N, C-alpha and C positions, 0 to 999 in steps of 0.2 A: 194366620201365624198359629205357632203351636201353642197352646196353653201350658203344656207341662215344661216345655223347652224354649222359652221366648229368646235367649241368648244365643241357643244354639243355631237358631234360623233367623237371626237379624244378618239382613246383606252385609257385605264390607268390600271395602275397595283397596286394593295393593296397586300401587302407583296410580296408574290412571284406569286400570281395569276392576269393574264390579263384579263381585262374587255372589251369587244368590243367598249361601248360608256359609256356615263355618265348618263344615264337614269336609274332610280332605282323605283322598286315596292317594297315599304316597307312591313314590317309586318303587316299584319291587320286581323282582326277576321272576318271571313268568314261563320262560322257555317255550313261549307261542311264537318266537320269530320265525320268519321265513327266511332262512340263510342269510341272518344278519340285517333284513329288512323288516318293516311293518307289514304283516299280510292281513287276511281276513279274519284268522282266528284272533290276532290281537285286537283288531279293531272291533268286532263282536264283543269280546270281555270287556274292553272299555265302555263300550256303548250300553252294555248292560247296567254298570254302575251309573253312568249319566243318567239314563232312563230311571233308575232307581232314585234318583233326587241328589246324588252328590253336588257339593259346591264346586269342588277343585278336584281334578284329578291330574297326578303328576305320571309322567311315563317312566317306564323302566329306564336306566341307565343308557345314554348313547356315548359311544367311545369318541373320541376327540382327534385320535391320532392312531396311526397304525398300531402304533406299541400299546394301546389301551386295551387289547384283546384278553381279557381276562378268563373267558369262557368261550367255547366256541358256538355260544347263543348270544352273545352280546349284539345290541343293537349296534350299529356304526352310522355315525353322520359325518363322514369323511369325504362323500363325493356327491354328486347330484343324482345318483342312483337311488339314495335314500329318500328324496322329494316325495314322492307320489306317496308311500307310505305314511308320513307326516300329515300330507294335505288330506289323506283318507281318515285318519283317527281322528283330525281336527274336525273334520266335517261331520263326522259321526256323534262327537261330544255334543259340538256347539247346536246339533239337531234338537239336542233335549234340554238345552238351556245351561249346561254346565260349562267351566272352564277348564281349560288344559295348560298343562306346563310340561316341558322335558327335561330331564337330567343332563347335565354335562360332565363327563366322567373320565377319568384316567385312575387306574387302581395301582399304579407304582409298583411294589413289590409284592400285591395282593393278588397273585395270580394262580388261579385255582387248576388249571390245567392247561398242557402244550398241544401243539398242532399234531393229529393223528396219531394220540398216546404217548407222545415223548414229553419228557420232563419239561417242566414250565420253563419259559426264558421271560425275565421280568427286566425293566428298567425302573430305577429308583434313583432317590437323592445320593445314597452311598450303598457301598456292598453289605451293609448291615443284614444278617440271614432274617429269614421269617419262620416264627417257629411253627404256627399251623399247618401251612401247607409244605413247609420245608423248602423254601426257595433262598436261593441266594442269588440278589440281582445284580444286575451291572449297573455301575454308576452312570449318571447321565452325564456327558459332555454340557457345558454351557450352552453349545450351539445346539445340543439337543433340547435343552430346558426351552430355550426361546422358540424353538420350532415348535413345541408342544403348546406353550402358552399362545402363539398364534394360531395353532389348532383350535383352541378354545373360542378363539372369535370367530373362525370361518364356520365351524361346526353352529354356534349360535346364531349366525346370521342365516344359515342355509335352513334351519328349523325355524327362526321366525319367519322368514319369507315363505314359509310352508302353510302359515295360518295358525302356527302354534302361539299360544296369548304369552308364554314366557318361559324363561329359562332358568334352572336350577344348578349352580355349581355344586358339585357333591363334593364336601371336604370333610364327610363324616368317616367315622368307623376305621381311621387308619390308613385311608386311600391317600394318592399322591399329595394332594394340596396340604394335608396336615402332618403328611409324613416330612414335608420341608419344615414345617414348623418345629417339629419334635427332636429336641437336640440328641436324643438317645438313637432317633433312626439317621439324622443328618448330621454327618462330619465333615461336610463340603469346607473348603477354604475359600472359595470364591465369593462372588455377590450375592449368592444364594445361601450361605451357610456361615454358621459363628455366631455373630451377636443376633439378640431377639428380631432386630429390624430387618437384617439378612435373611432369616429363617422365615421371616411372614412376607418377604419380597414376592415370591412365587405369587401366593394368593393374590396379595396385593394387584400385581400386575394382570392376573387373569381377572380380576373382577374388572380392572380398568379397561381391558381390553374387550372384554364381552358387551360392557356397557356402549364402548366406542362402535363397536359392530352392530349392536341391534338399534341403537339411538335412543331417544328418551321415554319412547310410548310402548317399550315391551319391557313388561316385568322381569326382573332380574334377582332371584335370591341365593342364599346359600343354605346347603343344609352341614351340620355339624353337630359332633357329640359333644353334649354339655359336660361331658365327664368320660373318659376313656374305660374306667374301671378295671384297669388292668396291672401290673407290675410295670414299672417305667413308662405308664401310659402318662397321658395329660390330665391334670386335675382340673376342677372347675375355676379355680381362681385363673389358672393360665389361660383356659378358654376365654373367659369374661373378657381377660386384658385382650385377647385378639379380636374378639367380638367388637369391643369397644372402638379398636383401630378401624376395623371393617366399616363399622357404623359411619365414621367420620369421611369414608373415602368418596371424592368428587372426581369428575373429568368433564372438562367444559361446562362447569357451573351446574353439572347434574349428578345426584347422589348416584355412585355405582350400584347401590343394593338397596330393594326395597323390602325384602323381608329376610327372616331367619326361621329356618326350620331345625327345630332342636329334637334330638335323640340321645342314645348313650351307647359306650361301647366302643370295642376295637376290634377289627377281624385279624388280627396278628398273632392272637392267643385264644386258646379255648377258654379261658377264663373271661375274657373281654367279648368273646363273639357271642356268649349266651345273649348279650342285651341287643344284638342286633336285630333278633326276632324272639323275644322275652316269653317263654313260656308260662304254663299255669302257677308254677312255683314262685314265679315273680308279681307283686301287687299290681292290681289295674292302675294304669295312671301314674305310676311312680315317678317318671321323669317331668312330672310337671313340676316337681322340686326345682330342675333347673331351669327349665323355661321361665319360671316366675323370677330366678335372678338374672336371666336376660331381660325380661321385661322393665326391670328397674335402671336399665342402663341404655335403652333404646326406644324412640319413639315410634319407630317401625313394627311392622306386623310381626307378630312371633306366633308360630304353629309348634306343636309338640306332638311327637310319637309316645308309645310305650304303653302298650295294652289297653288302649281305650277302648274297652268292646261293646259298651252299653250307651246309649245316648243320656243317661242319668249322670255317669263320669263325666261325659265331654260337657255337659251343661253346668255341672260344678265347677269344674277346672276354668271354664269362660267366665263365670258368674262371680268369681272370687278373684278374677284377676289374675290368673295365674297364667294363662295364655289367651291369645285372641282366636284361633282356631284349633280343632282338635283333629289329629290323625287317627282314623278308623278304618285302616287298611285290610285288617284280617277280619273284622266286624263286616267288612262288604263284599270281602272274599265268601264268606260264609253265608251273608244274605245281602244281596245286592240291592235290595229293596229297603235297607234299615233307614236309610233317610225318609223316603216317603212315609214308610209306617210311623216313624218318629214325628214328623211334621204333623200327621193326622191323629196323632195320640192314640195310634193303635200298638201300644207297647207289648202286648199280650200276644201279638203276632211275629214278633221278631225272633229270628232264629240265631240264637246268641251263640258268638265264637267262643269255645272252649280252651282256647289256647294249646293245643294238643301238639301244632307245629307238623303235623303227619304228611298232610298232602299239599300244603302250601311251600313254606322253604323246605320241607323235606322232600318233596317232589324235586326242587330246584337243585337241591345236593344230589339228586340221582341221574340229573341230566333229563328228567322227564317234565312234560307241562304239568302246570299249575292245576291244583283242584282243592277239594275240601272233602273230609270225610263225612260230612254232615249233609252237604250239598253238590254233590258230583257233578251237577249242570255248570259249576265254575270251571272255566277252562274249556269248556264242551259246548258252548251256547250255540253253536252253529250245528250241533248233533242233537240238542235235545230241546231246545227251545225255538220258537214257541211250542207249548204242549200240544200233542194231537187231540182231536176230541173224536170218540168212537160214534159210528153213524149206528150201530145196532147195540142196544144196552144189553149186557150180560151180567149173569150172577157169578163172583168172585169169591171162592173161598181162600182165606189165607190163614195156614196154620203155622203158629208161633208167632210173638208178639216182641222178638228182639228189634235190633236195627234193621236187618233185612226185610222182617216181615211188614214193619210201621213204615218203611219208606215204599215198599211195594204197595200195600194197600193204599196209602195216601194218593200215591201218582194215580193208579188204576181208578179211584173214585175221582180225582179230579177230572180224569178225560172221560168220565161218564159213566162208568160202570158202578152195578151194584154189590158192594163190598163188604164181606163179613169176616172179621180177623177173630180167632178164638187163641187163647193163650192158658194154659194148663196152671200156671202160677198166679198169685193174686195181683201181681204187679206186672206192668211193661216195662221191656228194656233187655232182658236177657243177661248176657254178660257184662254189659255195661254195668249194672247194677254192683256186681262184685268190683269192678275194675275201680269204682268210685272210692271204696273201703281202702284202697291203698293211700300211703302219705302223698299228700300233696297233688293228689289225683281227685279231689271231690267235684271239682267241675265236671269232669268227663261226663258225669250222671246227666249233665245238662243236655247232653245228645238224645237221651231216652227221652226226657222231658221235652225237648223240642219235637222230635219225631212223632210222639203220642199226640202233641197238640196239633202238628200237622195233620194226622190221620183223623183226627175228630173233628177238625174244622172242615174237611174234604167231606165228611158225613159218612165214614166208616163205621160200620155196626161192631162195637169191640165189645169183645166177651172175654171177661178174664175169670179165672179158676174154672176154666172149661176145657178138657181135655179132647183132643181130637177122637171121636170114637165113630163106630158105623151107624149110630143113630144120626150123629150130627151130620155126616154126610147124606144120610137120608132125608134129614128135615132140610138142609140148606138146598139140596139139589144142584150143586155148582155146574155151571158150564166148564170152568176150569180152576183147579185149584194151585196153589204157590206153596209150596213146603219149604218153610223157613223155621225148621225146628231147632236149629242151632247145634251146639256140640256140647258132650259131657267129659267129664274128669276121666283121663285113663291113667292107671297106674303102671309104670313099667316091670317087666319080669326082674324081680330082685330076690336074693338069697337075705331073708329076713328072721333073725333068731325070735323066739316066743316073747323074749322080755324086752324088745326092742320096740319103742315108741316111733311111729312112722304115720303121718298124717298127709292126706292130699292137700294141696295148695286151695283147690276151691272149697273144700271142706272147711279149713281154717278161715278162709275170708268169711265164708256163711256164719260161723259161730266158733271165734276163736276160744279154743280150750286153754284151760290152765296148764301151763308147763311145769316141769319139774326143774328144779335149780340146774343150772349147767350151761353148756355151749349148744346153740341150736345150730344144725345143719341145714341150710336151705339149698336144695338142687335145683337146677334152672335148665330145662331141656333147649330153648329157644334163644335165651337173650333178651327177652322183652321186660315190660313192666313188672309181671307178676314176681318172679323171684327175686329181682332187685328191690322192688316194693315192699315185699313182705320183710327181707333182711333189713331194710331201711326202720321198718316199722318197730321191729324187734331191738335194734341197736338204739333207738332212739327212747325205748322202754328200759333201758339197762341192760340189756342181754348182750353177751358177745355170741357172735355170729361167724360162721363160715359159710359164704355163698359160693357155691362149685357150679358153674356154668359151662354148657357142653360147646358155648359160642367161644369165640377167640377172645372175646371179654365181655363185661358184664354190660347189659344194655346194649349189646351189638345191633338189634333189631329196632332200638328207639331211636328218634330224630337226634341229631347229634347235639343241638344246644341242651335239649331235654335230659337226654342222658348225661351230659356233663354235669347239671346242675344237680341230678340225683347221686351221681357218683361221688362228687364232692361232698355232697351231704353226708353221705355215710363215711367216707374218709374223716371228716371232721368229727364224727361221733368217737373215734380210735376204736372201735370197738367190732368192724367187720373186717373179717378176713376173706380176700380175694382168691379163688381158685378158678383158672380158666382151662378151657380145653379139657373138661374132665365130666364124665358121666357116672351116675352112681351105680355100682353093681351089686351091693350088699351092706346090711347094717347088723350088728348085733347090740348088746346090752350098753355100751358106750364108746362103740366105734363106728365110724362110718368107712366105707372102702369105695375109692374115688379111683377107675380106670383113665388113663388119658385117651382122649380121642385121636392123638397122632400116634401112639405106639400101644405095646402090652402092660406099660408099666403101670402100678397099682399104687395109689397114694392112700395113706391111712389119716383120718382125722381123729384125735383121740378126744375123750372127755366129751362125749357126744349126748346130751340128757335127750333129746328129741330131734327127727327128722323131719322136715316139710318138703314134700316133692312137688315141683311143678312140672309135670310131665305133657308130652304130647296128647292134645283132646282127640275125641273120638265123635265123629258124626251121629246126631240121634236119627235112626230110621224110622220111618212111617209105615207099619203094615196093616194097610187097609184097602178095601175093594173100591175103587174111586168109579167104577162104572163105566160110562162112555165120556167122562170128563177128561180133558187134557190137563198135563202136569207138567209145571216147572219147578225143579229144585235150586234154591239158591243159598248163598251164605255159607254158614257154617256147616248147615245140614248136606250141602256140596262137599264142602270140602274145608275142615277147619282153617282160618285165616285171622283177619282183623276186622273191626268195625268198617273201615274203608272199604273192602271188598264187599262186605256185605250189604252195604247201603247202595252201593254202585250197583250190585246185582238187583237189588230190590228196583231201581229205578230201572234198570234194561229189562228185567221181566215184564213189567208193566208196559213199558212203551211199546215191547213186541208185540203184546198183545192187541194194541191198537194199531200198530203198523200192519199186522196179519190180518186184521178185518178190514183195514182200508183196502189193502190189495184185494182180497178175494170179493169186495162189496163194488169196486172201481170199475 
């Protein structure tokens, strides 16, 4: 038993199923499906978390009806072809002592994409339009409603008969069951609309049907947003009334439900959707306020999500009686071993999630498989794990201590190589250290902290304040070099008057100068964190700002939920003017000149006291004689991009060295 986290590692029983600890990986989309079925990639992904010590793993949503296809990657439990996949993942998870549930799902009007690029077609309680995906659904007939309810039962039995320990009815985030309950979405006049009793009838009958289908020994739970946190969304008191009703449901003398999984938010609006996967702007563990209210009205097991990224946060929520189990999904995407490390009190070895959302939910929204910017092995378990071991130890010199260099050095050392890393600056982390200076971005610096710790534990000889020189090459005498020197600021070609104040964005972040009174023009080449973050920082300090981006909109390159929060924060200041599709072409004493990226039109921004330019970066070259050593260039040194590509290329560069030697010596 952990000395630090005794409550977190106390076993718990849900229904008649014993679970070894209170750590949960909740259902989350991975895009690791095999044409709508569970294949080897998805099995390996969940097996890694089970092996890492998770107590309960909940599979991503499984469609219960042919009208439940909300993306082209949704798992479907509508026929017997799905059974082998559920059997395989159940066996893999059970092999390591974890418990596994599966989610039963219908999106209603929350459909993201249609077939072969066509507009989405959705079925919902009524034809009320959906704002976020711009969907106008078809109203379900009463016969269709009953067919879908039966589909929940058929899917539940199919899944349970495959060896899965339990099923979870997804009634969260504005999906079909809660659409029926919401009077702003459900305007029906039949038995499933109108009065509160009628509006909860759909979910009532689903819960009863599922329990009747699986029997008394299979766990049945419901996932629900404790509050939808959007205009026209359901508030906590309404949800609590519904939970109290669901808690009382029985069929054939057996409780219909064994647990409640509490989250927050609503998929139908951008405002509500940010709570589906809350980013680093939102406080850790914030939804425990909602689960605490649920625990006051039920004796059944309660679990809660909401950015619980560290074991001490989970321990506190359980110890304080605010929840029975802690959902730590992204924590396990970032570090599949977090449960084992926490249980053995090796908290210093945890690779903490920073809530960036870039490669987890961000990948899903791009339709590509899940991963993590800090741990690109996630979602690629069959490619990169287990780590190869080199047969012949070689000397590796890594030039550059940013994310790419740190990852390459750590992996190469773990594989058995003798690794030296040199960094010209006194601190490791590269551009990550600048990123953490932006508003609501301080946690991003954790990526540098985590990668540095991994390199040190792997035995890398880390040398800071040491530039790459010919003497260093001679001293180390490497067999192979990895160049990870990053990128530097590049100022675009501009017409700048002598009396104009123009500052590079990186210079501003390194050492913010005192700016003269007046409007600040911030220009943004990419639509990423830098321009938007600087604009927000200035606005929150009381400055009026014009943010001109060459992208279609501010934050276009940032994950949707993160962007929504940042832009809304900027809007609330009342001091940020947004100018889209515009590039800076000139600056004089008090005017900035912006040309449209769409045509030749030039727009003037008057009253400008200073201009801060976030332009395209430039790779930093290394001009040295490497002798007979082989060389790999990675990250921004190869081509300026993001931390995700840098860390991934650090991984691939190191593993490629081991694979090449394996093939040579085999």
